C-alpha positions in Angstrom: 0.1 0.1 0.1 1.3 3.4 -0.7 1.8 6.0 2.0 -1.7 7.0 3.3 -1.1 10.5 4.8 -4.1 12.8 4.9 -5.6 15.5 7.0 -8.8 17.2 6.5 -12.5 17.2 5.9 -14.8 16.0 3.2 -18.4 16.1 2.6 -20.3 12.7 2.9 -23.1 13.3 0.6 -24.2 9.6 0.4 -25.5 9.7 4.3 -28.8 11.0 5.2 -30.6 11.7 8.7 -33.7 10.0 10.1 -34.9 12.2 13.1 -36.9 10.5 15.8 -38.6 13.1 17.9 -41.1 12.7 20.8 -41.4 11.5 24.6 -41.3 8.1 23.2 -38.3 8.6 20.8 -35.7 6.5 22.8 -38.3 3.7 23.7 -39.5 3.1 20.4 -36.0 2.8 18.7 -35.1 0.7 22.0 -37.6 -1.9 20.7 -36.9 -1.7 17.1 -32.9 -1.9 16.8 -30.0 -3.7 18.1 -28.9 -1.2 20.5 -30.1 0.0 23.9 -31.3 3.7 23.3 -33.0 3.6 26.8 -29.3 3.2 28.7 -27.5 5.6 26.4 -27.0 9.0 28.0 -28.1 12.1 26.3 -25.1 13.2 24.3 -23.8 9.7 23.5 -23.8 7.8 20.1 -23.9 4.2 19.1 -23.8 1.9 16.3 -27.0 0.0 15.6 -28.9 -2.1 12.9 -32.3 -2.6 12.0 -33.2 -6.1 11.4 -36.0 -8.4 10.0 -37.6 -11.1 12.0 -34.9 -13.6 10.7 -32.5 -11.2 12.3 -31.2 -9.9 8.7 -30.0 -6.3 8.5 -32.3 -4.0 6.7 -30.2 -0.8 7.7 -27.4 0.1 9.8 -27.1 3.4 11.7 -24.9 5.7 13.8 -27.4 7.0 16.3 -27.1 10.3 18.2 -29.2 10.9 21.3 -29.4 14.5 21.3 -31.7 14.3 24.3 -34.4 12.4 25.9 -36.9 13.3 23.1 -34.6 13.6 19.9 -32.4 10.9 18.4 -30.6 11.0 15.0 -30.1 8.2 12.8 -27.4 8.6 10.3 -27.6 5.9 7.4 -26.9 5.3 3.8 -29.1 7.6 1.6 -29.9 4.4 -0.7 -31.7 2.8 2.2 -33.1 5.7 4.0 -36.7 6.0 2.2 -37.6 2.3 2.6 -36.1 2.3 6.1 -38.2 5.2 7.2 -41.3 3.9 5.8 -40.6 0.3 7.3 -40.0 1.9 10.7 -42.9 4.3 10.5 -45.0 1.0 10.3 -44.3 0.2 13.8 -45.0 3.5 15.5 -48.7 2.9 16.1 -49.7 4.6 19.4 -46.1 5.7 20.3 -45.6 9.3 20.8 -42.9 9.7 18.4 -42.5 11.2 15.0 -40.0 10.1 12.3 -38.9 12.3 9.5 -36.3 12.4 6.8 -34.2 15.3 7.9 -31.6 15.0 5.5 -32.0 18.4 4.1 -31.5 19.9 7.4 -27.9 18.7 8.0 -24.5 18.7 6.3 -22.6 15.4 7.1 -18.8 15.5 6.5 -16.0 13.2 7.7 -12.7 14.3 9.3 -9.2 12.4 9.6 -6.1 12.7 10.7 -4.9 15.7 12.7 -8.0 17.5 12.1 -10.0 14.6 13.8 -7.6 14.5 16.6 -7.9 18.2 17.1 -11.7 17.9 17.5 -12.1 15.0 19.6 -8.6 14.2 21.2 -8.3 10.7 20.1 -11.5 9.7 21.9 -12.6 6.1 21.8 -15.0 5.0 19.2 -18.6 6.2 19.3 -17.8 9.0 21.8 -20.2 12.1 21.0 -19.7 15.9 21.7 -21.1 19.2 20.3 -19.0 22.0 19.4 -20.5 25.3 17.9 -23.8 23.4 16.9 -22.0 20.4 15.4 -22.5 16.9 16.5 -19.4 15.1 16.4 -18.8 11.0 16.7 -15.5 9.7 17.1 -15.2 6.6 14.6 -12.8 3.6 14.5 -9.5 4.6 13.6 -8.0 3.6 10.4 -4.5 3.3 8.8 -3.1 4.8 11.9 -5.4 7.9 11.5 -8.2 9.4 13.8 -11.8 9.8 12.2 -14.5 12.0 13.2 -18.1 12.1 11.7 -19.5 15.6 11.8 -23.3 16.6 11.6 -23.8 20.1 11.4 -26.8 22.5 10.5 -27.1 22.6 6.7 -26.4 26.3 6.9 -23.0 25.9 8.6 -20.0 26.1 6.0 -17.1 23.6 6.4 -13.9 25.4 7.0 -10.4 24.0 7.4 -8.2 21.8 5.0 -10.1 19.3 2.8 -9.7 15.8 1.4 -10.8 13.8 -1.5 -14.0 11.6 -0.7 -11.9 8.5 -2.2 -9.3 9.1 0.6 -12.2 9.1 3.3 -14.1 6.0 1.9 -10.5 4.1 1.4 -9.9 4.7 5.1 -13.4 3.8 6.1 -13.1 0.4 4.4 -9.7 -0.1 6.2 -11.6 0.6 9.6 -13.3 -2.8 9.1 -16.6 -1.3 10.3 -19.1 -1.4 7.5 -22.3 0.5 6.9 -24.9 -1.1 4.7 -26.3 0.3 1.4 -29.4 -1.1 -0.7 -27.4 -3.7 -2.5 -26.7 -5.4 0.7 -30.3 -5.2 2.2 -31.1 -8.1 4.0 -28.0 -10.2 3.5 -26.4 -10.5 6.6 -27.1 -10.9 10.4 -25.1 -8.4 12.6 -22.4 -11.0 13.3 -21.6 -11.5 9.7 -20.5 -7.9 9.9 -18.6 -8.1 13.0 -21.1 -5.8 14.6 -20.9 -7.6 17.9 -17.3 -6.9 18.2 -17.5 -3.1 17.5 -20.4 -2.0 19.6 -23.3 -2.4 17.1 -25.4 -4.8 19.5 -26.3 -4.9 22.9 -27.2 -8.4 24.2 -28.5 -7.3 27.6 -31.5 -5.6 26.2 -35.1 -6.5 25.4 -36.7 -7.9 22.3 -36.4 -6.2 18.9 -37.1 -7.8 15.5 -34.8 -10.8 14.8 -33.5 -10.7 18.5 -33.9 -14.3 19.1 -31.9 -15.2 15.7 -29.1 -12.7 16.7 -28.9 -13.9 20.2 -28.7 -17.6 19.2 -26.2 -16.8 16.5 -24.0 -15.4 19.1 -24.5 -17.9 22.0 -25.7 -21.2 20.5 -23.0 -22.2 18.2 -19.8 -21.1 16.2 -20.2 -18.0 13.8 -19.5 -19.1 10.3 -19.4 -15.9 8.5 -17.5 -13.0 9.4 -16.6 -9.6 7.8 -12.9 -9.3 6.4 -10.9 -6.7 4.5 -9.6 -7.6 1.0 -7.4 -6.1 -1.7 -7.9 -6.9 -5.4 -6.5 -5.8 -8.8 -9.7 -4.1 -10.0 -12.8 -2.4 -8.7 -15.3 -4.0 -6.2 -19.1 -3.1 -5.9 -21.3 -3.7 -3.0 -23.4 -6.8 -3.5 -20.8 -8.9 -5.6 -20.5 -12.5 -4.8 -17.1 -14.0 -3.7 -16.0 -17.5 -4.6 -13.5 -19.8 -3.2 -11.3 -22.3 -5.0 -12.4 -24.9 -2.4 -16.1 -24.8 -3.5 -16.4 -23.2 -6.9 -20.2 -24.2 -7.4 -21.6 -21.8 -4.8 -20.4 -18.3 -3.5 -18.6 -17.9 -0.1 -19.5 -14.4 0.5 -20.4 -10.9 -0.7 -18.9 -7.5 -0.8 -20.3 -5.1 1.5 -18.5 -1.8 1.2 -15.8 -1.0 -1.5 -13.1 1.8 -2.1 -10.5 2.8 -4.6 -7.7 5.1 -3.9 -4.7 5.8 -6.2 -5.6 2.8 -8.7 -5.8 0.6 -5.6 -9.0 -1.5 -4.8 -10.3 -2.6 -1.4 -13.5 -3.9 0.2 -15.0 -5.1 3.2 -16.6 -8.5 2.5 -18.5 -11.0 4.5 -17.2 -14.4 4.1 -17.6 -17.8 5.4 -14.8 -18.2 7.7 -13.7 -21.9 6.4 -13.0 -20.1 3.0 -10.5 -18.0 4.5 -8.6 -20.9 5.8 -8.1 -23.0 2.7 -8.0 -22.3 -1.1 -8.1 -19.0 -2.8 -10.8 -16.2 -3.0 -11.9 -14.9 -6.2 -14.5 -12.0 -7.4 -17.6 -13.0 -9.2 -16.5 -16.4 -10.0 -13.6 -18.9 -9.7 -12.3 -17.3 -13.0 -12.5 -13.7 -11.3 -9.6 -11.5 -9.9 -7.9 -13.3 -7.1 -8.3 -11.4 -3.7 -6.0 -10.8 -0.8 -7.1 -10.9 2.9 -5.8 -8.0 5.1 -5.7 -7.9 8.8 -8.5 -6.6 10.7 -7.6 -3.7 12.8 -9.7 -4.8 15.9 -10.2 -8.0 17.8 -13.2 -10.1 17.5 -15.2 -10.3 20.6 -14.8 -14.3 20.7 -11.0 -13.8 20.7 -10.9 -11.4 23.6 
């Protein structure tokens, strides 16, 4: 890999915001998502997933608890309309209003010294507010601090800028995937290592798919995991991956892709057995050979 030295901010126009407002905002999301929004304190943030009854993720979020009656959910824009519609079906008599608030905010990512100066190398998912901007410390990547900033749309970004491709390259190498529409209902949370990066709370009560998620964690070996791979050509989310050990059926799928200076990387969800024997290929056994990279964090089962 070429040296990756970046410092600055870039606009993340592929992300949007669902706003949950009302006296039941936290309780409603607590009952729908994999995260405990009742126990989260005001001004805290968390990674979370919205699953179907079979435990398959329909959308992933970074959730910010602004106060007891307002929570922001940051997600991929390609999933936002259908996710808002599905969540709204469960509101019923709850005193909560869900809206697409994407136009109210400007979302940007900060990396390098710019991020360190903002959050002082805080641990992942720490939240703070500075000059009306909500800031979430993310998992670091390639030795660099990263911060997600959610500001009012009227606030203009200041300071040095970086290319979006550089941000996405670092995002992939953090190993923490955010789903887009191509991966709708393709994974249970553990297939993306969400239990290892704070995206699942196993002590909270029921939510759609909770029994499947808990059973996957406590009643058997997890057979699929998220990995980082490099390849010689571009990846696309939703592409299948094959193993030379079993060429007749895919062993995994691309979740999130990035390219930088003619280099190509992706977060992929793979059968763990496929990573232990044979070679990995994109699209078919005749496709590009892929190289596994080290995850930058330990898995919960290894701690």
